[in-house]
C-alpha positions as a Markdown table, in Angstrom:
| # | Residue | x | y | z |
|---|---|---|---|---|
| 1 | Met | 87.3 | 119.5 | 93.0 |
| 2 | Gly | 84.9 | 122.3 | 91.4 |
| 3 | Lys | 81.5 | 122.4 | 90.3 |
| 4 | Ser | 78.2 | 124.7 | 90.0 |
| 5 | Ile | 76.0 | 124.6 | 92.6 |
| 6 | Ser | 72.1 | 126.2 | 93.1 |
| 7 | His | 71.6 | 125.4 | 96.9 |
| 8 | Thr | 74.3 | 128.3 | 97.9 |
| 9 | Gly | 73.2 | 128.7 | 101.3 |
| 10 | Ala | 73.0 | 125.1 | 102.6 |
| 11 | Ser | 76.5 | 124.6 | 101.1 |
| 12 | Met | 77.8 | 127.7 | 102.4 |
| 13 | Gly | 76.2 | 126.9 | 105.8 |
| 14 | Tyr | 78.1 | 123.4 | 105.8 |
| 15 | Gly | 81.3 | 125.3 | 104.7 |
| 16 | Trp | 81.1 | 127.4 | 108.0 |
| 17 | Asp | 79.9 | 124.8 | 110.3 |
| 18 | Glu | 81.8 | 125.9 | 113.3 |
| 19 | Glu | 81.8 | 122.2 | 114.8 |
| 20 | Lys | 84.5 | 121.8 | 111.7 |
| 21 | Glu | 86.4 | 124.8 | 113.4 |
| 22 | Ala | 86.2 | 126.3 | 110.2 |
| 23 | Lys | 88.4 | 129.8 | 109.5 |
| 24 | Val | 87.9 | 132.4 | 107.0 |
| 25 | Val | 90.9 | 132.4 | 104.9 |
| 26 | Tyr | 90.0 | 134.5 | 102.2 |
| 27 | Arg | 87.1 | 137.1 | 101.0 |
| 28 | Glu | 86.4 | 139.4 | 98.2 |
| 29 | His | 83.7 | 142.1 | 97.6 |
| 30 | Leu | 81.9 | 140.7 | 100.9 |
| 31 | Ala | 80.8 | 142.1 | 104.0 |
| 32 | Gly | 79.0 | 139.3 | 105.8 |
| 33 | Asp | 79.5 | 137.8 | 109.0 |
| 34 | Asn | 77.7 | 134.5 | 108.7 |
| 35 | Pro | 76.5 | 132.4 | 106.0 |
| 36 | Lys | 72.8 | 133.7 | 106.0 |
| 37 | Glu | 74.3 | 137.3 | 105.4 |
| 38 | Ile | 77.2 | 136.4 | 102.5 |
| 39 | Thr | 74.1 | 134.2 | 100.8 |
| 40 | Gln | 71.9 | 137.2 | 101.0 |
| 41 | Glu | 74.9 | 139.4 | 99.4 |
| 42 | Phe | 75.4 | 136.7 | 96.9 |
| 43 | Lys | 71.4 | 136.9 | 95.9 |
| 44 | Ile | 72.0 | 140.7 | 95.6 |
| 45 | Ile | 74.0 | 140.0 | 92.4 |
| 46 | Gln | 72.7 | 137.2 | 91.2 |
| 47 | Thr | 69.1 | 138.8 | 90.9 |
| 48 | Gln | 70.9 | 140.6 | 87.4 |
| 49 | Asn | 70.9 | 137.0 | 86.1 |
| 50 | Gln | 67.5 | 135.1 | 86.6 |
| 51 | Arg | 68.2 | 132.4 | 83.8 |
| 52 | Cys | 71.1 | 130.9 | 85.6 |
| 53 | Lys | 69.8 | 128.7 | 88.2 |
| 54 | Lys | 73.5 | 127.1 | 89.1 |
| 55 | Asn | 74.6 | 130.4 | 90.1 |
| 56 | Thr | 77.2 | 130.0 | 92.7 |
| 57 | Met | 80.6 | 127.6 | 92.3 |
| 58 | Ser | 81.8 | 125.5 | 94.9 |
| 59 | Phe | 85.5 | 124.2 | 94.9 |
| 60 | Val | 87.4 | 122.0 | 97.4 |
| 61 | Leu | 91.0 | 122.8 | 97.6 |
| 62 | Ser | 92.7 | 119.9 | 99.3 |
| 63 | Pro | 96.7 | 119.5 | 100.0 |
| 64 | Thr | 98.1 | 116.4 | 101.3 |
| 65 | Ile | 97.8 | 115.4 | 105.0 |
| 66 | Lys | 101.8 | 116.1 | 104.7 |
| 67 | Asp | 101.5 | 119.6 | 103.5 |
| 68 | Gly | 98.3 | 120.7 | 105.1 |
| 69 | Gln | 100.0 | 119.9 | 108.6 |
| 70 | Gln | 102.9 | 122.3 | 107.6 |
| 71 | Leu | 100.8 | 125.2 | 106.4 |
| 72 | Lys | 99.7 | 128.3 | 108.3 |
| 73 | Asn | 96.8 | 130.6 | 107.6 |
| 74 | Lys | 99.0 | 133.0 | 105.2 |
| 75 | Gln | 99.8 | 130.6 | 102.9 |
| 76 | Leu | 96.3 | 129.0 | 102.9 |
| 77 | Thr | 95.0 | 132.6 | 102.2 |
| 78 | Glu | 97.7 | 132.6 | 99.3 |
| 79 | Ile | 97.1 | 129.4 | 97.8 |
| 80 | Thr | 93.5 | 130.3 | 97.6 |
| 81 | Arg | 94.2 | 133.8 | 95.8 |
| 82 | Arg | 96.5 | 132.1 | 93.4 |
| 83 | Phe | 93.9 | 129.6 | 92.7 |
| 84 | Val | 91.3 | 132.3 | 92.2 |
| 85 | Lys | 93.7 | 134.0 | 90.0 |
| 86 | Glu | 94.3 | 131.0 | 87.5 |
| 87 | Met | 90.9 | 130.4 | 87.1 |
| 88 | Lys | 90.4 | 134.8 | 86.4 |
| 89 | Leu | 87.5 | 135.0 | 88.9 |
| 90 | Gln | 89.1 | 138.0 | 91.0 |
| 91 | Glu | 86.2 | 140.1 | 90.6 |
| 92 | Arg | 83.5 | 138.7 | 91.5 |
| 93 | Gln | 82.3 | 137.8 | 95.5 |
| 94 | Thr | 84.3 | 135.3 | 97.2 |
| 95 | Ile | 84.5 | 133.4 | 100.4 |
| 96 | Ala | 87.1 | 130.8 | 101.9 |
| 97 | Phe | 86.9 | 128.6 | 104.8 |
| 98 | Val | 89.5 | 125.9 | 105.8 |
| 99 | His | 88.5 | 122.8 | 107.7 |
| 100 | Gln | 90.4 | 120.6 | 109.5 |
| 101 | Asp | 88.4 | 117.9 | 110.7 |
| 102 | Lys | 89.4 | 114.7 | 110.6 |
| 103 | Gly | 93.0 | 115.5 | 110.4 |
| 104 | His | 93.2 | 116.4 | 106.6 |
| 105 | Leu | 93.1 | 120.3 | 105.9 |
| 106 | His | 91.0 | 121.5 | 103.1 |
| 107 | Ile | 89.3 | 124.5 | 101.9 |
| 108 | His | 86.0 | 125.3 | 100.9 |
| 109 | Leu | 86.2 | 128.4 | 98.0 |
| 110 | Tyr | 82.4 | 129.9 | 97.3 |
| 111 | Val | 82.6 | 132.1 | 94.2 |
| 112 | Asn | 79.4 | 134.3 | 93.1 |
| 113 | Arg | 79.0 | 132.7 | 89.0 |
| 114 | Ile | 77.2 | 136.1 | 88.6 |
| 115 | Gly | 79.4 | 138.9 | 88.1 |
| 116 | Phe | 79.1 | 142.5 | 88.8 |
| 117 | Asp | 77.8 | 142.9 | 85.0 |
| 118 | Gly | 75.1 | 140.2 | 85.3 |
| 119 | Lys | 77.3 | 138.0 | 83.1 |
| 120 | Ala | 77.2 | 134.4 | 84.1 |
| 121 | Tyr | 80.9 | 132.9 | 84.2 |
| 122 | Lys | 81.1 | 129.9 | 81.8 |
| 123 | Asp | 81.4 | 126.7 | 83.7 |
| 124 | Asn | 82.1 | 124.4 | 80.9 |
| 125 | Phe | 84.7 | 121.7 | 82.0 |
| 126 | Ile | 85.1 | 123.4 | 85.4 |
| 127 | Gly | 86.0 | 120.4 | 87.2 |
| 128 | Lys | 89.2 | 119.7 | 85.2 |
| 129 | Arg | 89.9 | 123.6 | 84.7 |
| 130 | Ser | 90.0 | 123.6 | 88.4 |
| 131 | Gln | 92.1 | 120.2 | 88.8 |
| 132 | Gln | 94.5 | 121.8 | 86.6 |
| 133 | Ala | 94.5 | 125.7 | 88.4 |
| 134 | Ala | 95.2 | 123.6 | 91.6 |
| 135 | Glu | 98.1 | 121.7 | 90.0 |
| 136 | Lys | 99.5 | 125.1 | 89.2 |
| 137 | Val | 99.0 | 126.3 | 92.3 |
| 138 | Ala | 100.4 | 123.7 | 94.0 |
| 139 | Gln | 103.6 | 123.5 | 91.5 |
| 140 | Gln | 104.2 | 127.6 | 92.3 |
| 141 | Met | 104.3 | 126.9 | 96.1 |
| 142 | Gly | 106.5 | 123.6 | 96.2 |
| 143 | Leu | 103.7 | 121.6 | 97.1 |
| 144 | Thr | 102.6 | 117.8 | 96.4 |
| 145 | Thr | 100.8 | 117.9 | 93.2 |
| 146 | Val | 98.0 | 115.4 | 92.6 |
| 147 | Arg | 99.9 | 113.7 | 89.9 |
| 148 | Glu | 102.7 | 113.1 | 92.1 |
| 149 | Val | 100.3 | 111.8 | 94.7 |
| 150 | Gln | 99.0 | 109.4 | 92.0 |
| 151 | Gln | 102.3 | 108.4 | 91.1 |
| 152 | Glu | 103.4 | 107.5 | 94.3 |
| 153 | Arg | 99.9 | 105.3 | 95.0 |
| 154 | Leu | 101.0 | 103.5 | 91.7 |
| 155 | Asn | 104.3 | 102.8 | 92.5 |
| 156 | Gln | 102.9 | 101.4 | 95.9 |
| 157 | Ile | 100.4 | 99.3 | 94.5 |
| 158 | Gln | 103.0 | 97.9 | 91.6 |
| 159 | Asn | 104.6 | 96.7 | 94.7 |
| 160 | Val | 101.7 | 95.1 | 96.4 |
| 161 | Leu | 100.3 | 93.6 | 92.8 |
| 162 | Gln | 103.9 | 91.8 | 92.3 |
| 163 | Glu | 103.8 | 90.7 | 96.1 |
| 164 | Leu | 100.6 | 89.2 | 95.6 |
| 165 | Arg | 101.3 | 87.4 | 92.5 |
| 166 | Gln | 104.3 | 86.0 | 93.8 |
| 167 | Ile | 102.4 | 84.4 | 96.8 |
| 168 | His | 99.5 | 83.7 | 94.9 |
| 169 | Glu | 102.0 | 81.5 | 92.6 |
| 170 | Lys | 104.2 | 79.8 | 95.4 |
| 171 | Val | 100.6 | 78.6 | 97.0 |
| 172 | Leu | 99.5 | 76.5 | 94.0 |
| 173 | Thr | 103.1 | 75.2 | 92.9 |
| 174 | Glu | 104.2 | 74.3 | 96.3 |
| 175 | Met | 101.2 | 73.7 | 98.6 |
| 176 | Lys | 99.1 | 72.6 | 95.8 |
| 177 | Pro | 95.4 | 73.0 | 97.4 |
| 178 | Lys | 92.9 | 70.5 | 96.4 |
| 179 | Asp | 89.9 | 73.1 | 96.5 |
| 180 | Phe | 89.3 | 76.7 | 96.6 |
| 181 | Asp | 88.8 | 76.0 | 100.4 |
| 182 | Gln | 92.4 | 75.2 | 100.9 |
| 183 | Tyr | 93.3 | 78.0 | 98.4 |
| 184 | Ile | 91.7 | 80.6 | 100.6 |
| 185 | Arg | 93.4 | 79.0 | 104.0 |
| 186 | Tyr | 96.9 | 78.7 | 102.7 |
| 187 | Met | 96.8 | 82.4 | 101.3 |
| 188 | Lys | 95.5 | 83.4 | 104.8 |
| 189 | Gln | 98.8 | 82.0 | 106.1 |
| 190 | Lys | 100.5 | 84.3 | 103.8 |
| 191 | Asp | 98.3 | 87.3 | 105.3 |
| 192 | Ile | 96.2 | 87.5 | 102.9 |
| 193 | Glu | 92.5 | 87.8 | 102.7 |
| 194 | Val | 90.6 | 85.9 | 100.0 |
| 195 | Ile | 87.0 | 87.3 | 99.5 |
| 196 | Pro | 84.9 | 84.9 | 97.4 |
| 197 | Ser | 82.3 | 87.2 | 95.2 |
| 198 | Ile | 79.0 | 86.2 | 95.3 |
| 199 | Asn | 76.2 | 87.5 | 93.3 |
| 200 | Lys | 72.2 | 87.7 | 94.5 |
| 201 | Ser | 71.9 | 84.3 | 92.6 |
| 202 | Asn | 74.4 | 82.6 | 95.0 |
| 203 | Gln | 76.8 | 82.1 | 92.0 |
| 204 | Leu | 80.6 | 82.3 | 92.3 |
| 205 | Gln | 81.9 | 85.0 | 90.4 |
| 206 | Gly | 85.5 | 85.2 | 91.5 |
| 207 | Phe | 87.8 | 86.1 | 94.2 |
| 208 | Arg | 88.7 | 89.8 | 95.7 |
| 209 | Phe | 92.2 | 89.9 | 97.4 |
| 210 | Glu | 92.9 | 91.8 | 100.6 |
| 211 | Tyr | 96.5 | 92.6 | 101.2 |
| 212 | Lys | 98.3 | 95.8 | 102.8 |
| 213 | Gly | 95.5 | 98.1 | 102.8 |
| 214 | Gln | 94.7 | 97.4 | 99.1 |
| 215 | Asn | 91.2 | 95.3 | 98.0 |
| 216 | Leu | 91.6 | 94.3 | 94.5 |
| 217 | Lys | 90.4 | 91.9 | 92.1 |
| 218 | Gly | 91.8 | 88.5 | 90.9 |
| 219 | Ser | 92.0 | 90.3 | 87.2 |
| 220 | Glu | 93.3 | 93.5 | 88.7 |
| 221 | Val | 96.1 | 91.8 | 90.4 |
| 222 | His | 97.3 | 89.5 | 87.2 |
| 223 | Arg | 95.1 | 87.9 | 84.7 |
| 224 | Ser | 96.4 | 84.4 | 86.2 |
| 225 | Met | 94.4 | 85.3 | 89.2 |
| 226 | Ser | 91.0 | 84.8 | 87.8 |
| 227 | Met | 88.8 | 82.4 | 89.3 |
| 228 | Gly | 89.1 | 80.3 | 86.0 |
| 229 | Arg | 92.9 | 80.1 | 85.9 |
| 230 | Ile | 92.9 | 79.5 | 89.5 |
| 231 | Ala | 90.5 | 76.5 | 88.9 |
| 232 | Glu | 93.3 | 75.4 | 86.0 |
| 233 | His | 95.8 | 75.0 | 89.1 |
| 234 | Ile | 93.8 | 73.1 | 91.6 |
| 235 | Asp | 93.9 | 69.5 | 92.3 |
| 236 | Phe | 90.2 | 68.8 | 92.7 |
| 237 | Ala | 89.4 | 65.1 | 93.7 |
| 238 | Lys | 87.6 | 63.3 | 90.8 |
| 239 | Thr | 84.6 | 62.7 | 92.9 |
| 240 | Ala | 84.1 | 66.0 | 93.9 |
| 241 | Ser | 84.6 | 67.0 | 90.5 |
| 242 | Gln | 82.2 | 64.6 | 88.8 |
| 243 | Lys | 80.0 | 66.3 | 91.2 |
| 244 | Ile | 80.7 | 69.9 | 90.6 |
| 245 | Val | 80.2 | 69.4 | 86.9 |
| 246 | Lys | 77.0 | 67.7 | 87.5 |
| 247 | Asp | 75.5 | 70.4 | 89.6 |
| 248 | Asn | 77.1 | 73.3 | 88.5 |
| 249 | Ser | 77.6 | 73.8 | 92.1 |
| 250 | Leu | 80.6 | 73.6 | 94.9 |
| 251 | Glu | 80.8 | 73.7 | 98.5 |
| 252 | Leu | 82.9 | 76.9 | 99.6 |
| 253 | Leu | 83.3 | 77.8 | 103.0 |
| 254 | Gly | 80.5 | 75.9 | 104.3 |
| 255 | Lys | 78.0 | 76.7 | 102.0 |
| 256 | Thr | 76.7 | 75.6 | 98.7 |
| 257 | Val | 77.3 | 78.3 | 95.8 |
| 258 | Gly | 76.6 | 78.1 | 92.2 |
| 259 | Ile | 79.6 | 78.3 | 89.4 |
| 260 | Ser | 79.4 | 78.8 | 85.4 |
| 261 | Pro | 79.1 | 75.6 | 83.5 |
| 262 | Asn | 82.8 | 77.0 | 82.0 |
| 263 | Ile | 84.4 | 76.8 | 85.6 |
| 264 | Ala | 83.0 | 73.6 | 86.2 |
| 265 | Ala | 84.5 | 72.4 | 82.4 |
| 266 | Thr | 87.6 | 74.1 | 83.4 |
| 267 | Ile | 87.7 | 71.7 | 86.7 |
| 268 | Ala | 87.0 | 68.5 | 84.9 |
| 269 | Lys | 89.7 | 69.0 | 82.5 |
| 270 | Arg | 91.9 | 69.4 | 85.3 |
| 271 | Val | 90.9 | 66.5 | 86.8 |
| 272 | Ile | 91.4 | 64.4 | 83.5 |
| 273 | Lys | 94.7 | 66.0 | 83.1 |
| 274 | Ile | 95.9 | 65.0 | 86.4 |
| 275 | Gly | 94.4 | 61.5 | 85.6 |
| 276 | Ile | 96.3 | 61.0 | 82.3 |
| 277 | Lys | 99.5 | 62.2 | 84.3 |
| 278 | Lys | 98.9 | 59.7 | 86.5 |
| 279 | Thr | 98.1 | 56.9 | 84.3 |
| 280 | Ile | 101.4 | 57.8 | 82.2 |
| 281 | Gly | 103.4 | 57.5 | 85.6 |
| 282 | Leu | 102.3 | 54.2 | 86.5 |
| 283 | Gly | 103.6 | 53.4 | 82.6 |
| 284 | Met | 100.0 | 52.0 | 81.5 |
| 285 | Glu | 98.5 | 52.4 | 78.1 |
| 286 | Ile | 95.8 | 55.0 | 77.6 |
């Protein structure tokens, strides 16, 4: 993460917070021993360029938790040095601290955006460029890259999505819930928490699904898990469906909630479809 900031002293004070067991791992062209002194040194150079308001750059370098547990101060210094080089920030006032709060090691890096020549470092697309520089450093040092972390998460979530969909389909086809309450209860028996999404107007918008640490909208799992698609497969009782269509509302977990006319129509069609199947099954003319 990288950005230009104007609140140098406050941000640096956070970076040097002893309660977070911060340790200085890198510095260039600075002599101060505390945030106030470092900020003052930055300001001396920054007076050469009064037009630039966001005159300090702040970066956070965050190895994975596993990598962070293995890194020593020497390696943290090398990570920072290489990052500074990749960003072409060598000839500027620079200070970096390492934090280990919450068990996740990360480096806070502050660089004077104003150079000794009074010129401001061009910070266009600095967030993206800092990500690319961090990626290169991780590859150089054999550390896990952001891309690898993202791919691992994607692989994990794909497995969860597949399991969720399979359980959902099994509940509908084998357990045949009679209303949304039963569907929620049956999914709970399979260790899936179904959470109704209800807006400020007390209208049911859909369902979210909590499973194996993931919290996802039904449509994110699969298009068949939107509220409308679920309603298409639930065997609502005829009397209940008539009331739902009339009031555009239904009973859900002990409360009355509104539904859209489209969902009410879907439920009505489902009941008619079931009625036709039963009639055909009895061998009656329709």
